[in-house]
LUMTI-248427 format. One line per 10 residues: for each residue x, y, z of C-alpha. Coordinates in Angstrom, 1 decimal. Example, Ala and Ser with C-alpha at 12.3 -4.5 7.8 and 13.67 -1.06 7.14 Angstrom:
BEGIN
12.3,-4.5,7.8 ~ 13.7,-1.1,7.1 $
***
This chain:
BEGIN
93.5,73.9,124.3 ~ 91.6,73.8,121.0 ~ 88.3,75.5,120.3 ~ 86.5,75.2,116.9 ~ 84.7,78.3,115.8 ~ 82.3,78.3,112.8 ~ 82.7,80.9,110.1 ~ 81.1,81.5,106.7 ~ 83.9,80.2,104.5 ~ 85.0,79.2,101.0 $
87.2,76.2,100.4 ~ 90.2,76.2,98.1 ~ 92.3,73.2,96.9 ~ 96.0,73.8,97.6 ~ 98.4,71.0,96.8 ~ 95.6,68.3,97.3 ~ 94.8,69.7,100.7 ~ 91.5,71.5,101.5 ~ 92.2,74.8,103.3 ~ 89.6,77.4,104.1 $
89.9,80.8,102.7 ~ 89.5,83.3,105.4 ~ 89.9,87.1,105.4 ~ 91.3,88.5,108.6 ~ 91.9,92.1,109.7 ~ 95.1,92.6,111.8 ~ 95.9,95.6,113.9 ~ 97.5,96.6,117.2 ~ 98.3,99.5,119.6 ~ 95.0,101.5,119.3 $
95.7,102.9,122.8 ~ 92.1,103.8,123.5 ~ 92.1,106.3,126.4 ~ 88.8,108.2,126.2 ~ 85.5,107.8,124.5 ~ 86.5,109.9,121.4 ~ 89.2,107.3,120.7 ~ 86.7,104.5,120.2 ~ 85.9,106.0,116.7 ~ 89.1,104.4,115.5 $
87.9,101.0,116.6 ~ 84.6,101.7,114.8 ~ 86.4,102.6,111.6 ~ 88.5,99.4,111.8 ~ 85.5,97.3,112.2 ~ 83.7,99.0,109.4 ~ 86.6,98.6,107.0 ~ 86.6,94.9,107.9 ~ 82.9,94.5,107.2 ~ 83.2,96.3,103.8 $
85.9,93.8,102.7 ~ 84.1,90.7,104.0 ~ 86.6,90.0,106.8 ~ 85.5,87.2,109.1 ~ 87.7,88.0,112.1 ~ 89.6,90.9,113.7 ~ 92.9,90.2,115.3 ~ 94.3,92.8,117.8 ~ 97.9,92.2,118.9 ~ 97.8,94.1,122.2 $
97.3,97.5,123.6 ~ 93.8,97.9,122.5 ~ 93.6,100.2,125.5 ~ 96.1,102.8,126.7 ~ 95.6,101.8,130.4 ~ 93.9,99.1,132.4 ~ 91.2,101.3,133.9 ~ 89.0,103.4,131.7 ~ 86.1,105.6,132.7 ~ 82.7,103.8,132.6 $
81.6,105.6,129.4 ~ 84.7,104.7,127.4 ~ 84.7,101.0,128.6 ~ 81.0,100.7,127.8 ~ 81.6,102.2,124.3 ~ 84.5,99.7,123.6 ~ 82.4,96.7,124.9 ~ 79.5,97.8,122.7 ~ 81.6,98.0,119.6 ~ 83.1,94.6,120.2 $
79.6,93.1,120.9 ~ 78.3,94.4,117.6 ~ 81.5,93.8,115.6 ~ 79.8,91.5,113.0 ~ 82.9,89.2,113.1 ~ 84.8,87.2,115.6 ~ 87.4,89.2,117.5 ~ 90.6,87.8,118.9 ~ 92.7,89.8,121.4 ~ 96.1,89.5,123.0 $
96.5,91.8,126.0 ~ 99.6,94.1,125.9 ~ 101.8,95.9,128.4 ~ 99.4,99.0,128.5 ~ 96.3,96.8,129.1 ~ 97.7,93.8,130.9 ~ 95.4,90.8,131.3 ~ 95.6,90.5,135.1 ~ 94.3,94.0,135.9 ~ 92.3,95.2,132.9 $
88.6,95.1,133.7 ~ 87.4,94.9,130.1 ~ 89.0,91.5,129.6 ~ 87.3,90.0,132.6 ~ 83.9,90.3,131.0 ~ 84.1,90.3,127.2 ~ 81.0,90.0,125.0 ~ 80.1,86.8,123.2 ~ 82.2,86.3,120.1 ~ 85.3,88.0,121.6 $
88.2,85.9,122.8 ~ 91.2,87.1,124.7 ~ 94.2,84.8,125.0 ~ 95.6,83.9,128.4 ~ 99.1,84.5,129.6 ~ 100.4,81.1,128.4 ~ 100.8,80.2,124.7 ~ 97.6,78.5,123.5 ~ 96.0,77.6,120.2 ~ 92.6,77.9,118.7 $
91.2,76.3,115.5 ~ 89.4,79.1,113.8 ~ 88.7,77.4,110.5 ~ 89.4,74.1,108.8 ~ 93.2,73.7,108.8 ~ 93.6,77.3,110.1 ~ 95.1,77.6,113.6 ~ 95.6,80.8,115.6 ~ 98.1,80.7,118.5 ~ 98.5,83.5,121.0 $
99.3,84.7,124.4 ~ 98.6,87.8,126.5 ~ 100.7,89.9,128.8 ~ 99.6,89.7,132.4 ~ 101.8,92.5,133.6 ~ 103.3,95.8,132.4 ~ 106.8,94.4,132.4 ~ 107.9,91.0,131.2 ~ 111.1,89.7,129.6 ~ 110.1,86.0,129.2 $
110.1,84.3,125.8 ~ 106.8,82.5,125.3 ~ 107.7,81.3,121.8 ~ 111.0,79.7,122.8 ~ 110.9,76.0,121.9 ~ 107.5,76.2,120.3 ~ 106.7,74.2,117.2 ~ 103.3,74.5,115.4 ~ 101.7,71.4,114.0 ~ 102.5,70.5,110.4 $
100.0,71.2,107.6 ~ 97.4,73.9,107.3 ~ 98.0,77.5,108.2 ~ 99.5,78.6,111.5 ~ 99.2,82.1,112.8 ~ 100.6,83.8,115.9 ~ 98.9,86.8,117.7 ~ 100.9,88.4,120.5 ~ 102.4,91.5,122.0 ~ 106.2,91.7,122.1 $
109.3,92.9,120.4 ~ 110.9,91.1,117.5 ~ 114.6,90.8,117.7 ~ 114.5,92.6,121.0 ~ 117.6,92.8,123.1 ~ 118.1,93.1,126.8 ~ 115.1,94.6,128.7 ~ 112.9,94.2,125.6 ~ 109.2,93.4,126.3 ~ 108.6,89.7,125.8 $
111.1,89.4,122.9 ~ 110.8,87.1,120.0 ~ 113.9,86.2,118.0 ~ 114.1,85.7,114.3 ~ 115.5,82.2,115.0 ~ 112.4,81.3,117.1 ~ 110.1,82.5,114.3 ~ 112.1,80.6,111.7 ~ 111.9,77.3,113.7 ~ 108.3,77.8,114.9 $
106.4,76.2,112.0 ~ 104.3,79.4,111.9 ~ 103.3,80.9,108.5 ~ 102.5,84.3,110.0 ~ 103.3,86.0,113.2 ~ 101.4,89.2,114.1 ~ 103.3,91.2,116.9 ~ 102.1,94.4,118.5 ~ 104.1,96.7,120.7 ~ 106.4,98.5,118.2 $
104.5,101.5,116.7 ~ 106.2,101.5,113.3 ~ 104.7,99.0,111.0 ~ 106.9,96.6,109.0 ~ 107.1,93.1,107.5 ~ 110.0,90.7,107.6 ~ 110.5,87.1,106.7 ~ 112.3,84.5,108.9 ~ 112.5,81.2,107.1 ~ 109.0,80.1,106.4 $
107.4,82.6,108.8 ~ 106.3,86.1,107.7 ~ 106.5,88.6,110.6 ~ 103.8,91.4,110.4 ~ 104.2,94.3,112.9 ~ 101.0,96.3,112.2 ~ 102.2,99.4,114.1 ~ 99.6,101.9,115.2 ~ 96.6,102.4,112.9 ~ 96.6,106.2,113.5 $
99.3,108.5,114.7 ~ 98.7,110.6,117.8 ~ 101.6,113.1,117.5 ~ 104.7,114.2,115.6 ~ 106.6,111.3,117.1 ~ 104.3,109.1,114.9 ~ 104.7,110.5,111.5 ~ 103.4,109.3,108.1 ~ 100.7,106.9,106.9 ~ 99.5,104.2,109.2 $
97.6,101.1,108.3 ~ 95.6,98.1,109.4 ~ 96.0,94.9,107.3 ~ 93.7,92.6,105.4 ~ 95.1,89.1,105.3 ~ 94.0,86.4,102.9 ~ 94.9,83.1,104.5 ~ 94.7,81.1,101.3 ~ 97.5,83.1,99.6 ~ 98.9,84.9,102.6 $
98.5,88.1,100.6 ~ 98.6,91.1,103.0 ~ 96.9,94.4,101.9 ~ 97.4,97.6,103.9 ~ 94.3,99.7,104.5 ~ 94.2,103.2,105.8 ~ 91.5,104.1,108.3 ~ 93.2,107.1,109.9 ~ 91.4,110.4,109.9 ~ 94.6,112.2,110.8 $
98.1,111.9,109.4 ~ 101.0,113.7,111.0 ~ 103.8,115.0,108.7 ~ 106.8,117.3,108.8 ~ 107.7,119.6,105.9 ~ 111.3,121.0,105.5 ~ 111.5,124.6,104.3 ~ 114.9,125.9,103.3 ~ 115.4,129.5,104.2 ~ 118.9,129.8,103.0 $
119.7,133.3,101.6 ~ 116.5,134.8,102.9 ~ 117.0,138.3,104.3 ~ 113.5,139.6,104.3 ~ 110.5,138.6,106.5 ~ 108.2,138.5,103.4 ~ 110.6,136.2,101.5 ~ 110.7,133.7,104.4 ~ 106.9,133.8,104.8 ~ 106.5,133.2,101.1 $
108.6,130.1,101.2 ~ 106.7,128.8,104.2 ~ 103.3,129.5,102.6 ~ 104.4,127.7,99.4 ~ 104.1,124.4,101.3 ~ 100.7,122.8,100.5 ~ 99.2,120.8,103.3 ~ 95.9,118.8,102.8 ~ 93.1,119.2,105.3 ~ 93.5,115.8,106.8 $
97.2,116.3,107.4 ~ 98.4,117.7,110.7 ~ 101.6,119.4,109.4 ~ 104.6,121.0,111.0 ~ 107.1,123.1,109.2 ~ 110.8,122.4,109.8 ~ 112.8,125.5,108.9 ~ 116.3,124.6,107.7 ~ 119.2,126.3,106.0 ~ 121.1,129.5,106.7 $
118.9,132.7,106.4 ~ 120.5,136.1,106.5 ~ 118.1,137.3,109.2 ~ 116.2,135.9,112.2 ~ 113.0,134.1,111.0 ~ 111.2,134.7,114.3 ~ 108.9,137.4,112.9 ~ 107.9,135.3,109.9 ~ 107.3,132.3,112.1 ~ 104.9,134.4,114.3 $
103.0,135.6,111.2 ~ 102.7,132.1,109.8 ~ 101.5,130.5,113.1 ~ 98.9,133.3,113.6 ~ 97.6,132.8,110.1 ~ 97.5,129.0,109.8 ~ 97.7,127.8,113.4 ~ 100.4,125.3,112.6 ~ 103.5,124.4,114.5 ~ 106.8,125.6,113.2 $
110.2,124.2,114.3 ~ 113.2,126.5,113.7 ~ 116.3,124.5,112.9 ~ 118.0,127.1,110.8 ~ 121.7,127.9,111.4 ~ 122.4,131.6,110.8 ~ 126.0,131.0,111.7 ~ 126.5,129.5,108.2 ~ 124.8,132.3,106.3 ~ 127.1,133.6,103.6 $
125.4,137.0,103.5 ~ 125.8,137.5,107.2 ~ 129.3,136.2,107.5 ~ 130.8,138.2,104.6 ~ 130.0,141.4,106.5 ~ 131.7,140.3,109.7 ~ 135.3,141.2,110.6 ~ 136.1,137.7,111.7 ~ 138.1,134.7,110.5 ~ 134.9,133.2,109.1 $
134.1,136.6,107.4 ~ 137.5,136.7,105.8 ~ 137.2,133.1,104.6 ~ 133.8,133.8,103.1 ~ 134.9,137.0,101.3 ~ 137.8,135.2,99.7 ~ 135.8,132.2,98.7 ~ 133.0,134.3,97.3 ~ 135.5,136.3,95.2 ~ 136.7,133.0,93.7 $
133.2,131.7,93.1 ~ 132.0,135.0,91.4 ~ 135.1,134.9,89.1 ~ 134.9,131.2,88.2 ~ 133.4,129.6,85.2 ~ 129.7,128.8,85.8 ~ 130.4,125.1,85.4 ~ 132.9,125.2,88.3 ~ 130.8,127.2,90.7 ~ 128.7,124.3,92.3 $
132.0,122.6,93.3 ~ 133.4,125.8,94.8 ~ 130.1,126.5,96.6 ~ 130.2,123.1,98.2 ~ 133.8,123.7,99.2 ~ 132.7,126.9,100.9 ~ 129.9,125.1,102.7 ~ 132.2,122.4,104.0 ~ 134.8,125.0,105.0 ~ 132.3,127.0,107.1 $
131.1,123.8,108.8 ~ 134.8,122.9,109.6 ~ 135.4,126.4,111.0 ~ 132.2,126.1,113.1 ~ 133.3,122.8,114.5 ~ 136.8,124.2,115.3 ~ 135.1,127.0,117.4 ~ 133.0,124.5,119.3 $
***
């Protein structure tokens, strides 16, 4: 199947061949569940308009589930209808084509690929191939044996797992990409963004455009693609960024000292931060944690290990206590330049004794 769509475009001469310059926005895995989530789609579309993008490509899981409440589905449909650019979709495993009502009645200017691999001509010498997921589970390989036409720019839009092993969702191998004749493959499904090259094909995994919890840490992006140069620019549209901040409480014996170390961590307003307490404090940090969470409303995860606290152990009448007292005597009597090595030996010795007890 080949459909020609008209865009406002500029032409560039590349190796004696006329190829359209198009700017595309690529994203995936928005996982819209409720009406508040649609603000993310609105921000993506606005970022595309500001940069002159002519099409938005969504590589699956626009929605978090097939059936949305009427208000949320209406809000999504309204945003797509007023997108100001063409929109191309590939349904994913969370919003499979066969059962997702939104995809049965899309606004004009919005195209959703079918289950089988198909191609569209979206600009002069620019072809977009894609396929949707009809079901929540699928292990077939739609790209197997595929070869794109020579010449021009060939792009794939789909939802699946690159280099996926057994039980992977619609896996795509590096060999398939290398032999496909594609210039760019955009694959949704994996929430961590990355880029890799397989032969002449660049794989772009957009990842999620905005984290939803501490299992999705760090900056997230959508991508502006220039088809003339294949330059890919990351763009942040996230209102929230989830981060973890390690705080070493080693040696802390007082609640006030622990709290001071925790409060020394600077967290910007748009960051949803969680402190990860590490090290070997000489006292239980529970009281300091309670004060911090009451004051700042942030989550604190205690991963400290008091069993390795030198201050606590040196007062114990145990094998570990005797080891620490002897080691500390050597450290305190050693030349300053030798102390770091002896302190590291003490740390390793304590860990070995702890493992032996386990």
